[in-house]
MARPA-847640 format. One record per residue (C-alpha): x, y, z. Coordinates in steps of 0.02 Angstrom, whole numbers, plus 50000, padded with zeros to 5 digits. Each point is the difference from the previous one (the first is absolute). Layout:
% MARPA-847640
XYZ
...
//
This chain:
% MARPA-847640
500005000050000
500705017049955
500125014550122
498485009349933
498924984450017
500604997150178
499615017950046
498294999149917
499604984050094
500485007850166
499015015849960
498484989349956
500164990650165
500165016650092
498455006949914
499004984250036
500545000350182
499485018250020
498324996149919
499744985050114
500465010350153
498765013649949
498634986949975
500314993150174
499995017450077
498365004049911
499234983850060
500495003750180
499275017649983
498364993649923
499764985750121
500725001950176
499684981550034
501034994549848
501304986950048
501334990249912
500794983650051
501834995350007
500344988649851
501134988850105
499014998150161
498235004549947
499875011550150
499225017449980
501285014049990
499895018250050
499865014549882
501705006450057
500804983149962
499254999649825
500525017749959
501754997950069
500234983849903
499425008349839
501155014850033
501434987750028
499664991749833
500015017049914
501655004450085
500764983449943
499525003849820
500745017550015
501604992550071
500084987649855
499735014349878
501385010250079
501164985049998
499614996349816
500265018049948
501445003750120
498915013650076
499625006849827
501795001449939
499864985549876
498475006449910
500345017349939
498905003249846
499534981749981
498175004549973
500255016849915
501184994049865
499345005449828
500584983549929
499164989250131
498854987649914
498494993850093
500164981750043
498514992449908
500254983050081
499845008350171
498405008549943
499304983249945
500444991950167
499145014150093
498464999049888
499894981250029
500135002350189
498605012949998
498934988549893
500324985250117
499585010550154
498365006049922
499554982249951
500384993350174
498985013850080
498534996549885
500104981350033
500035002850188
498415010549991
499154986649895
500484986150121
499165008050151
498614990150083
498615012049949
500364996949815
//
């Protein structure tokens, strides 16, 4: 994988993590009785635990991004280069992931008991 692809993957993970964190915060704000369970133990966890864990994941991604880019020193003009050609294979992979996610979401709604 080339440097630009690595950076894009990390940025995508960072964006997804921020979105997921915002969804969780919104759910806690909408429903004060909202709870999540620890995936390992099955025990309910506190809001503070969930938010700190999500923040930790985001920080890990940022650390990976800084390590990959040497705190930005390795990537000067990598995305602003006039000769940079969009990676069509990467676009296809992303489009296929989006399609698969939409299909899985649609299948899960169709498989509910009330259907």
